[in-house]
C-alpha positions as CSV (number, residue, x, y, z in Angstrom):
1,M,75.1,86.4,109.0
2,R,76.0,89.3,106.8
3,L,79.4,89.6,108.3
4,T,80.0,85.9,107.9
5,L,79.0,85.9,104.2
6,S,81.0,89.1,103.4
7,S,84.0,87.6,105.1
8,A,83.7,84.2,103.2
9,L,83.3,85.7,99.7
10,P,86.9,86.9,99.3
11,A,88.1,83.5,100.6
12,L,85.8,81.7,98.2
13,L,87.0,83.8,95.3
14,I,90.6,83.3,96.2
15,G,90.0,79.5,96.3
16,V,88.3,79.4,92.9
17,L,91.2,81.4,91.4
18,A,93.7,79.1,93.0
19,M,91.9,76.0,91.6
20,H,91.8,77.6,88.1
21,S,95.5,78.5,88.3
22,A,96.4,75.0,89.4
23,R,94.4,73.5,86.6
24,S,96.0,75.9,84.1
25,Q,99.4,74.9,85.3
26,D,98.6,71.2,84.9
27,S,97.4,71.7,81.3
28,S,99.9,70.8,78.6
29,P,100.2,68.5,75.6
30,I,101.3,65.9,78.0
31,T,98.0,65.9,79.9
32,D,95.7,66.6,76.9
33,R,93.3,63.7,76.3
34,F,92.2,64.9,72.8
35,A,93.6,67.6,70.5
36,A,92.7,68.9,67.0
37,R,95.1,71.1,65.0
38,A,94.1,73.2,62.0
39,I,97.3,74.0,60.1
40,F,98.4,76.4,57.4
41,F,101.4,74.9,55.6
42,D,103.6,77.0,53.2
43,P,106.1,74.5,51.8
44,V,108.6,74.6,49.0
45,V,107.8,71.5,46.8
46,S,110.1,69.5,44.5
47,S,108.6,66.7,42.6
48,E,109.8,64.1,40.1
49,V,108.0,61.5,38.0
50,R,108.9,58.9,35.5
51,L,106.1,57.0,33.9
52,D,107.2,53.8,32.1
53,A,105.4,52.2,29.2
54,R,102.4,50.0,30.2
55,G,103.4,46.9,32.1
56,G,106.7,48.3,33.3
57,V,110.3,47.8,32.4
58,L,110.6,44.3,33.8
59,N,107.7,43.3,31.6
60,G,109.3,44.6,28.4
61,G,108.1,48.2,28.5
62,T,110.2,51.1,27.7
63,A,111.5,53.2,30.6
64,G,110.0,56.7,30.7
65,T,111.9,60.0,30.9
66,P,112.6,61.4,34.4
67,V,110.7,64.6,34.7
68,S,110.9,67.5,37.1
69,G,107.4,68.7,37.8
70,E,108.7,72.2,38.5
71,D,111.4,72.6,35.8
72,D,109.8,70.6,33.0
73,F,106.0,70.9,33.5
74,G,105.9,74.3,35.2
75,F,104.3,73.4,38.5
76,Q,104.1,76.0,41.3
77,R,107.0,75.6,43.8
78,R,105.2,77.1,46.8
79,P,101.6,75.8,46.8
80,A,100.1,76.9,50.2
81,Q,98.3,74.0,51.8
82,G,95.8,73.4,54.6
83,R,96.3,70.4,56.9
84,M,94.5,68.8,59.7
85,E,95.7,66.6,62.6
86,L,93.9,64.8,65.4
87,M,95.3,63.2,68.6
88,F,93.6,60.8,71.0
89,R,95.2,59.6,74.3
90,L,94.7,56.0,75.3
91,L,95.0,55.5,79.0
92,E,98.1,57.4,80.3
93,R,100.9,56.4,78.0
94,G,99.3,55.6,74.6
95,R,98.5,58.1,71.9
96,V,96.9,57.8,68.5
97,R,97.5,60.5,65.9
98,F,95.8,61.0,62.5
99,S,96.8,63.6,59.9
100,Y,96.0,64.3,56.3
101,L,98.0,66.1,53.6
102,S,97.1,66.7,50.0
103,V,99.3,68.3,47.3
104,G,97.6,68.8,44.0
105,R,99.0,70.9,41.2
106,S,98.4,71.4,37.5
107,A,100.2,73.5,34.8
108,S,100.7,74.0,31.1
109,A,104.2,74.4,29.6
110,V,106.1,74.1,26.3
111,I,108.8,71.5,26.7
112,D,112.3,71.9,25.3
113,H,113.3,68.2,25.1
114,T,111.6,64.9,24.2
115,I,109.7,63.2,27.0
116,L,108.7,59.6,27.0
117,F,105.6,59.5,29.3
118,G,104.0,56.1,29.5
119,D,103.1,54.9,26.0
120,Q,103.3,58.4,24.6
121,A,106.2,60.6,23.3
122,F,106.0,64.4,23.9
123,D,108.2,66.2,21.3
124,I,110.2,69.4,21.6
125,G,107.8,72.4,21.2
126,D,104.7,70.5,22.4
127,R,102.6,72.3,25.0
128,V,102.0,69.7,27.7
129,S,99.0,70.1,30.1
130,S,99.9,68.1,33.2
131,E,98.6,67.3,36.7
132,L,100.3,65.7,39.7
133,D,98.2,64.8,42.8
134,W,99.5,63.3,46.0
135,R,97.6,62.4,49.1
136,D,98.9,61.0,52.4
137,M,96.7,59.9,55.3
138,Q,98.8,59.0,58.4
139,F,97.8,56.8,61.3
140,A,100.3,56.5,64.1
141,Y,100.4,54.9,67.6
142,T,103.1,55.6,70.1
143,Y,103.7,54.4,73.7
144,S,105.4,56.8,76.0
145,F,108.3,55.0,77.7
146,I,109.1,58.3,79.4
147,R,106.3,60.4,80.9
148,T,106.7,63.1,83.6
149,S,105.0,66.4,84.2
150,S,107.3,68.2,81.8
151,L,108.7,65.5,79.4
152,E,107.1,62.8,77.3
153,V,108.9,60.6,74.8
154,G,107.2,57.9,72.9
155,F,108.0,55.2,70.3
156,G,105.6,53.3,68.0
157,A,104.4,52.4,64.6
158,G,102.3,54.0,61.9
159,I,100.7,53.4,58.5
160,D,100.8,56.0,55.7
161,A,98.1,55.4,53.1
162,I,99.5,57.2,50.0
163,Q,97.8,57.8,46.7
164,A,99.6,59.3,43.6
165,R,98.2,60.4,40.2
166,A,100.0,61.7,37.2
167,V,98.5,63.1,34.0
168,G,100.2,64.4,30.8
169,R,98.4,65.5,27.6
170,V,99.3,67.3,24.4
171,R,95.9,68.6,23.4
172,A,97.1,69.9,20.0
173,R,97.9,66.3,19.0
174,A,95.1,64.6,21.0
175,I,97.5,62.4,22.9
176,G,97.9,61.8,26.6
177,E,98.7,59.4,29.4
178,E,97.4,59.0,32.9
179,A,98.4,56.7,35.7
180,S,97.5,56.4,39.4
181,G,98.5,54.1,42.3
182,A,97.9,53.7,46.0
183,G,99.1,51.6,48.9
184,P,99.8,51.5,52.6
185,F,103.3,51.9,54.0
186,P,104.3,51.0,57.5
187,T,106.5,53.5,59.4
188,A,108.5,53.6,62.6
189,V,107.6,56.7,64.8
190,L,109.5,58.6,67.5
191,D,108.0,61.6,69.1
192,G,108.6,63.8,72.1
193,T,107.1,66.7,74.1
194,W,108.8,69.2,76.4
195,A,106.4,71.4,78.5
196,I,108.8,74.3,79.0
197,S,106.3,76.2,81.2
198,K,102.6,76.3,81.9
199,R,102.1,78.2,78.6
200,F,104.9,77.1,76.2
201,A,105.6,73.6,74.9
202,L,108.0,72.2,72.3
203,T,107.1,69.1,70.4
204,A,108.9,67.0,67.8
205,R,108.5,63.8,65.9
206,A,110.1,61.7,63.2
207,Q,108.7,58.9,61.0
208,Y,110.7,56.7,58.6
209,F,110.1,53.8,56.2
210,S,112.4,52.1,53.7
211,A,111.9,48.8,51.9
212,S,112.6,46.9,48.7
213,I,110.2,44.0,47.9
214,G,110.1,42.4,44.5
215,K,109.3,45.0,41.9
216,F,108.8,47.7,44.4
217,S,111.1,49.9,46.4
218,G,110.4,53.0,48.4
219,S,111.3,55.3,51.2
220,L,109.4,57.8,53.3
221,A,110.7,60.2,55.9
222,E,109.0,63.0,57.8
223,Y,110.5,65.3,60.4
224,H,108.4,67.9,62.4
225,S,108.9,70.3,65.2
226,D,106.7,73.1,66.6
227,L,106.5,75.6,69.5
228,Q,103.0,76.2,70.9
229,Y,101.6,78.8,73.2
230,R,98.6,77.9,75.5
231,W,96.5,81.0,75.1
232,R,93.6,79.5,77.1
233,R,93.4,76.1,78.9
234,N,91.7,74.5,75.8
235,F,93.1,76.7,73.0
236,Q,96.7,77.0,71.7
237,M,98.5,78.6,68.8
238,G,101.9,77.9,67.4
239,I,104.5,77.8,64.6
240,G,106.4,74.9,63.3
241,Y,108.4,73.4,60.5
242,T,107.9,70.1,58.6
243,V,110.1,68.2,56.1
244,N,108.5,65.3,54.1
245,R,110.3,63.2,51.6
246,V,108.7,60.3,49.6
247,I,110.2,58.2,46.9
248,L,108.3,55.3,45.3
249,D,109.8,53.1,42.5
250,A,107.8,50.3,40.9
251,S,108.6,48.2,37.9
252,G,105.1,47.1,37.3
253,G,101.5,47.6,38.5
254,D,99.2,50.5,38.0
255,F,101.9,53.1,38.3
256,P,105.0,51.7,36.6
257,G,107.9,54.1,37.1
258,R,109.1,56.4,39.8
259,F,107.4,59.1,41.9
260,G,109.2,61.4,44.3
261,L,107.9,64.3,46.4
262,Y,109.9,66.5,48.7
263,T,108.2,69.2,50.8
264,R,109.7,71.4,53.4
265,G,108.5,74.6,55.0
266,P,107.0,76.5,57.9
267,E,103.5,76.2,59.3
268,A,101.2,78.1,61.6
269,F,98.4,76.5,63.5
270,L,95.5,76.7,65.9
271,R,95.0,73.8,68.4
272,A,92.0,72.9,70.5
273,S,92.3,70.4,73.3
274,F,90.9,69.0,76.5
């Protein structure tokens, strides 16, 4: 009996290691049922805002002055950001992705030209205290029309729930203006994953929206790619790059005017999956 057990233990150990190795080889973003990414995003940001007089240009209001958030208001160009992203797989070919990004900045600067901001006029030499907040919650569903052990390509649709808020004040003269607006925007989504090996994978996606309806026009584009390393079966780390561009132009409503935000930069992330 001792001889039998001592002979079986090495074989059993080899079998367990072989099963673990096989499972590790099968693990990739293509087979993950759920994944969560914690992301450190270090973008370069360019923003523009134009706040028209109340009611908007089409309703008799005066058009505001186009303002660069960085050049005119003194906003920081590289605001480090934290992001989060969740992925759920539905059956074998469907995937749902949720992500959230918030870019909020404030500054105080002396302006060198007159700025019409909503119903207020900021004069040369005024010190303007300003805030510009932007939040984007993304929901996307894709169906993988190509899915093999090493390659997955999906196409689908998404919704971006965007909220923007702009504030400008001259405290010395006790004047100021604030406006905010929010709305959902549908997007077309294309994404792909290439499992290069059992530990490395390359992913990429693109989202796009453009429309002009009545008093509103806007466009949204996002492009992302990343390379991830599967450190353990359920844990990965990686680096990536994301470009995001949003332009909203409204002639009326709660935010009459124009809002634009362009972010681009590298990211590093930790990913947990099963």
